[in-house]
N, C-alpha and C positions, 0 to 999 in steps of 0.2 A: 504493500500500500504506500509506503514511503517513496518508492520508485515511481509509482503512479502519480503521487503528488508532485514529484520532481518534474515528470514529463508535462503535467498539467501547468505547473508554474512556468516552465520554459515556453510552452505554447502561448500561455496568457501574456508573457512578456513580449512576444513577437506581435501579437494582436494589439496589445495596449500601446506598444511603440508606434504602430501604424496609425492608431486612432489619435494619439497625442500629436503626431506629426501633422495630420489633417487639420486638427483643431488649431494648432499653432500657425500653420500656413494660411488658414482662413483669417485668423486674427491679424496676420501680417499682410494680408491682401495678396498672397502669392499662390492661392489655391490653383489657379489656372496653369501655373508653371511648375507644379509640384514634381511632375515626372522628370523634368529637366534638372531641377534642383537636386533630386535624388541621385542623379548620375554625374553630378559635378565631382571633380577630384578634390575640391575644397568647399564643401557645403557650408552655409551660414551657421552661426552659433545656435540660433533658435532650432534649427533642424537637428543638430547633434544633441542638444540638451533634451529635446522632446523624445528622441529615440532612446537615449540612455534612461530617462525617467520611466518610460514605459517598460523597457526591458527589466529594470531593477524592481519595478512593482511586482512583476512576475517572479523574480528571483527571491523577493521577500515573501510573497504570498505562498509559494510552495512550501518552504520550511515552516511558515506559520500554520498552514493547514495540517502539516504532518504532526507538529507539536500539539496542536489543539485537538485534532480528531483522533490521532493514534499515538499520543504521547502524554506527558505529565503537565503540559501547558507551561513549562518552564524552559526558556531558551538556554539557560545555564545547564540544566540537567540533560535536556534532549539534544541540544545542538553544540554544546561546549562553548557558548558565547561568554567567555570570561577572560580576564587579563591578569598577569602577574608581572612583577618587575623583570623577571628573567626573559620575558617576551621581547625585551629590547635587543636580544640576540638576533631578532629578525632583521635588524639593520644590516649587519654584515652578510646575512643570508641573501638579502635583496640585492646588495651591491655585488656579491659574488655571483648571483644569478645572472646579472647583466654581463659580467665578464665571461661567464661560461657560455651564454648564448652567443656572444660575439665570437668566441673561440670556435664554436661549433660551425659557424657560417664562413669561416676563413676558407676551408677547402671548397665549399659549395659556391662561393662567390666567383671563383675562377672559371666556373662552367656555365654561368648564367649571364646572358647579355643584359647590360644596363642594370646590374644587380642592385646597386645602391638606390636607384630611383624606384625599382619594383619593391625592394624590401621596406623602404621607408614610406611607401604609398599609404598604408593604413594609418600610420601616425600623422602623416601630412593631411589625410582626409579628416582626421579627428580634430586637428589643431590648426591646420594651415589657413582656414578661412576665418579664423578668429584673431582679433587684435585688441590690445589694451584690456579693458574690462572683460570683454568676451573671452580672451585667452585665459585670463585669471579664473573665470568661471569654469572653463573646460579643465584647467589645470587642477582646481580644487576638486571637481567631480572625479577626475582621473585618480588623484592621489588619495582622496578620502572616500568617495562614493564607491568606486569600483572595487577596492579591497574589501570593504564591508559587505556589500551585497553579493559579490561573486564568491567570497569565502563562505558566507552564510549558506549559499546555495550549493556550491560544489563540495566543500569540505564539511560543512555542517549537516547538509541533507544527503547528498549523493554518496559521499565516502562512507558515512555511517550506515546508509542503506546497504551498500555493497559489502561492507564489513560484516553486517548481520547476515546477509545472504550467504556469503562464503564461509563465515565463521572462522575456525582455526583449522580448516582442512589442510592436512599435510603439515601441520604446525605453522609453517611460514608461507605455504602456497596460497591459502585463502586470503590472508592479509595482503600479500604481494599483489594478488589479482585485483583486490579492491583498490589499492593504491595506484596501480598502473592504469586500470580502466578509468578511474576518476580523472587522472591526469590527462589521458588521451581525450576523454570527452571534453575536458576543459579546453584543450587545444582545438578540437573540432568545432566547438561552439562559436569560436571566433571567425570561422569560415574564411580563413586566409591560408591558402595552400603553401606559399613560400615560407610563411612564418610558423607553419604547423610544427616542425621539429622542435624549435625553440619553445613554443607555447606548451607543447606536450611535456617536454623535459622539465621545464620549470613547474608545470602543473603537477608532475609526479613528485618533485621535490617538496612542494607545498603539501601534497597529500601525505607524504611520509612524515613531515613535521607534525601535521595535525593528528596522525595516527599515534605517533609516539608521545605527544604531549596530552592528547585527549581534550585539547582546547583549540580555540580559533585565534587567540590573542597573538601568538607568535606568527601565525600565518598572515594575519592582517597587517602586522608591522612589516613583515618581509615583502608582502605584495605592495604595500604603500611605498616602501623604500625603492623597490624595483621600478615602480611607475614614476616616482619622483626623479630618479636618475634619468629616465627616458624623457621626462618633460624638460629637465634642464638641458639635456643633450639636444632635444628638438629646438629649444629656444636658442641655444648657442650655435648649433651647426646644422640643424635640420635633419638630425639622425636620431635613432632610438626606436625601440618597439614597445608599444603599450599593451598591457594585458588587462 
């Protein structure tokens, strides 16, 4: 049932994102050109914000339903939503994650034409059309919003669902399957083929951290640090991948 709530939350996020975009475009007087805006390499800030808020509503709704309908109604007990000072260890994990992802793509970049432009396209689409206050809003959402809602959904809901499904089969096989599957789904959910290896690997790292700590605190700090490094890199040189 928790996996069902996860699928429902993901689907709801896609639908709500589309609805929020339509409402925002109508308010901005851009409804007639919405299709063209959606295909821009650098969409306006209102389009990005509407999409993210809709998606995150689903990412929050899935775990909330799971905890309310088939849980104790406590986000701490059901989803591990708690923090400790040790979670600051997530800062070096996030920085190390960016270094690891960069290292992974060194051999790949030599075999892909226009690698830098293709690799940075998702980050550019997310932040490239925003300037000044708009960029600040996107940056805050990326560093604060994405880590909270994505970790709540992927590591709070999905990882715990798979961990219960596979149990301790083969001592370590069951937990390993839960960690790897959650990480890969995290990567696939971003729908970026070139970025998939890096997304999946860092997703697996985050899943391992959540499984070992039993909490989401260190994950959120790691995720936030990872995205902060990417935002700074994007602002400075137009590079970096955002999760």
